[in-house]
C-alpha positions as CSV (number, residue, x, y, z in Angstrom):
1,M,84.7,151.5,86.4
2,A,84.6,148.1,88.2
3,K,87.0,145.5,87.1
4,K,85.9,142.5,85.1
5,S,86.7,140.2,88.0
6,E,84.2,142.0,90.2
7,L,81.3,141.1,87.8
8,N,79.6,137.8,88.3
9,F,76.8,137.7,85.8
10,E,75.8,134.1,86.6
11,K,75.5,134.8,90.3
12,D,73.8,138.2,89.8
13,L,71.3,136.8,87.3
14,S,70.3,133.7,89.4
15,I,67.0,133.7,91.1
16,D,66.2,131.8,94.3
17,K,62.5,131.1,93.9
18,Y,62.1,130.5,97.6
19,R,63.3,134.0,98.5
20,L,61.4,136.0,95.9
21,D,60.8,138.9,98.4
22,E,64.6,139.4,98.7
23,E,65.2,138.9,95.0
24,C,62.6,141.5,94.1
25,L,64.1,144.0,96.5
26,S,67.7,143.4,95.3
27,H,66.9,143.4,91.6
28,P,66.8,147.2,91.1
29,V,70.1,147.7,93.0
30,I,71.9,145.1,90.9
31,Y,70.3,146.4,87.7
32,F,71.4,150.0,88.5
33,R,75.0,148.8,89.2
34,Y,75.2,147.2,85.8
35,G,73.5,150.2,84.2
36,E,76.2,152.4,85.7
37,L,78.9,150.1,84.4
38,L,77.3,150.2,81.0
39,A,77.3,154.0,81.0
40,D,80.9,154.0,82.0
41,A,81.8,151.6,79.2
42,K,80.0,153.7,76.6
43,N,81.9,156.7,77.8
44,K,85.2,154.8,77.7
45,V,84.5,153.7,74.1
46,G,83.8,157.3,73.1
47,V,87.0,158.6,74.7
48,L,89.1,155.9,73.1
49,A,87.5,156.5,69.7
50,D,88.4,160.2,70.0
51,A,92.0,159.3,71.1
52,L,92.3,157.0,68.1
53,K,91.2,159.8,65.7
54,L,93.7,162.1,67.4
55,K,96.6,159.6,67.1
56,M,95.7,159.0,63.4
57,G,95.7,162.7,62.7
58,E,99.1,163.2,64.5
59,A,100.5,160.2,62.6
60,N,99.2,161.6,59.3
61,I,101.0,164.9,59.9
62,A,104.2,163.3,61.1
63,I,104.4,161.0,58.1
64,R,103.6,163.8,55.6
65,N,106.3,166.0,57.2
66,R,108.8,163.1,57.1
67,F,108.1,162.5,53.4
68,I,108.4,166.2,52.6
69,K,111.6,166.5,54.5
70,K,113.1,163.6,52.6
71,E,111.6,164.9,49.3
72,I,109.7,161.7,48.7
73,K,106.6,161.9,46.6
74,F,103.6,160.3,48.1
75,T,99.9,159.6,47.5
76,E,97.0,159.6,50.0
77,A,96.9,155.8,49.8
78,V,100.6,155.6,50.9
79,I,99.9,158.1,53.8
80,N,96.8,156.1,54.9
81,S,98.6,152.8,54.9
82,E,101.5,154.3,56.8
83,V,99.1,155.8,59.3
84,E,97.3,152.4,59.8
85,K,100.5,150.6,60.6
86,A,101.9,153.3,63.0
87,D,102.6,151.7,66.4
88,D,100.6,154.2,68.5
89,V,97.6,153.9,66.1
90,V,97.7,150.1,66.2
91,A,97.8,150.2,70.1
92,A,95.0,152.7,70.2
93,R,92.8,150.6,67.9
94,E,93.5,147.5,70.0
95,E,92.5,149.3,73.2
96,L,89.3,150.6,71.5
97,R,88.4,147.0,70.4
98,E,88.9,145.7,74.0
99,A,86.6,148.5,75.3
100,E,84.0,147.7,72.6
101,L,84.1,144.1,73.7
102,S,83.5,145.0,77.3
103,L,80.7,147.3,76.2
104,A,79.0,144.5,74.2
105,R,79.2,142.2,77.2
106,L,77.7,144.8,79.5
107,Q,74.9,145.5,77.0
108,A,74.1,141.7,76.9
109,G,74.2,141.7,80.7
110,V,71.8,144.6,81.1
111,S,69.5,143.0,78.6
112,A,69.6,139.8,80.6
113,F,68.6,141.8,83.7
114,E,65.5,142.9,81.8
115,H,64.7,139.3,81.3
116,R,65.4,138.6,84.9
117,K,62.8,141.2,85.9
118,S,60.3,139.4,83.7
119,Q,61.2,136.1,85.2
120,L,60.8,137.5,88.7
121,D,57.4,138.8,87.8
122,N,56.3,135.4,86.4
123,L,57.7,133.6,89.5
124,V,55.8,135.9,91.8
125,K,52.6,135.2,89.9
126,L,53.2,131.5,90.2
127,Y,53.9,131.9,93.9
128,V,50.6,133.8,94.4
129,A,48.8,131.1,92.5
130,G,50.2,128.5,95.0
131,Y,52.6,126.8,92.5
132,F,55.4,126.5,95.0
133,S,53.2,125.7,98.1
134,T,53.5,122.5,99.9
135,T,51.7,121.1,103.0
136,N,53.3,119.7,106.0
137,S,53.3,116.2,104.5
138,G,55.3,117.4,101.6
139,K,52.5,116.8,99.0
140,A,51.6,119.7,96.8
141,R,48.6,121.7,98.0
142,E,45.6,121.7,95.7
143,T,45.0,124.8,93.7
144,V,41.6,126.4,93.5
145,N,41.1,125.0,90.0
146,D,42.0,121.5,91.2
147,Q,39.5,121.8,94.1
148,A,36.7,123.0,91.8
149,S,37.4,120.1,89.3
150,R,37.4,117.6,92.1
151,D,34.1,118.9,93.5
152,A,32.5,118.9,90.1
153,R,33.5,115.3,89.5
154,Q,32.2,114.3,92.9
155,G,28.9,116.1,92.2
156,L,28.5,114.3,88.9
157,N,29.3,110.9,90.4
158,K,26.8,111.3,93.2
159,G,23.7,113.0,91.8
160,G,24.4,113.4,88.2
161,K,22.3,112.0,85.4
162,K,23.0,108.3,84.7
163,K,24.4,107.5,81.3
164,P,21.7,105.9,79.2
165,S,22.2,102.3,78.4
166,V,21.4,100.5,75.1
167,D,18.4,98.8,76.7
168,D,16.9,102.3,77.6
169,E,17.0,103.4,74.0
170,D,15.0,100.3,72.9
171,E,12.2,101.0,75.4
172,D,11.8,104.6,74.0
173,D,11.2,103.2,70.4
174,E,8.2,101.0,71.5
């Protein structure tokens, strides 16, 4: 599994809207890399959980044998509390918690990559619609809707029906 220092969520999640072709091509590769790391993290958590159960079982037997050898009476509550504070059980539980934290971070990262995919899709749609286009002068290029609206306004201004005035209404009444 890759070390935490090799992961750079912020860099990997960023999108350069002016290089959408490259971003779309690299997304599956990055997503797969994080997916593999997530699978490794899930496996590690499972292995550490099994190791914790094993250490707890071994500690339980060792504590019972020690109490029997010393002829000390004990209850299950006493055995369980002794097992919980055994050094190797505490260490195994801490290692499991660290692995679970890494797993949670990777799950959040993979979820963020699903959102990145959606963002890429939206940005490509905006690009196709001309949202990021500029002319040589640096002014934004008119979209098809802007052109249609402008043409419709010009048509109404040139040959459209004149707005009736108050005087025109009086003439109709006579």
